[in-house]
N, C-alpha and C positions, 0 to 999 in steps of 0.2 A: 792331488791338488785341490779338486772340487770339494772333496770332503772336509779339507783343512779350513777353506772358505766358508763352507757351511756350517761347520761347526764353532768357527769363531764369529761368527755374526751376530749371536745374542749378546755377547762381550762386547760388541762395536758401541752401544750406547753408552757405555763407562768411559769411553775414550775419545769423545767428541771435543774437538779444540774449541775454546773458548777465548776469544779475543778481550784484551783489555783486564783491567783489574776492578774489582767490585769495590763498594764501600766498606765491607766488612773486610777484605784484604788489606786497605789502607788503613783502617782502624787497628789490624792487629798489627801492621809493621809499625804505627805509633806507639802502640802500648810497649812494644819490643824495645824500642827505641828509648822511650822514656824508662822503662825498667833499667836498661843499660846504664842509661845517665844516673839513674837514682843509685844503682850499686857503685858505680866509680865515684860518684860525689861521698858514698858513706865511708867505700875503702880509703879516699883520701882526705876526707875532712878531720880525721883524727889526729894524722901525721901533720896535716897541715896546721891544724889548731896548735899543737904544741910547738910547731917550728914559729908561730906567729906570738906565743906568750913567751917564747925563750927572746925573740927579738924585743918585745916589749919590756922584759926584765932587763936587758942590756941596755936600752936606752933610758930606762928609769936610772940607772947608776952612773949614768954620765954627767960630770960635773961642767957647768957651762962657767969660764971665768968673768970674773966681772972687768969692763974695761974702761 
């Protein structure tokens, strides 16, 4: 048992617990969220543009009666 602890000791410095998030971690989180929003907007943009074009074409063909 003592040998196991002695052998694991040099690797202990790699497993230190760090509390809190650093500015780098927050920046990476913001970048990933922005990337997800950009990809989602691009994926939905084409379909939304076609839908709005169709609605505009339908509205332009509506005849308003004179009263």
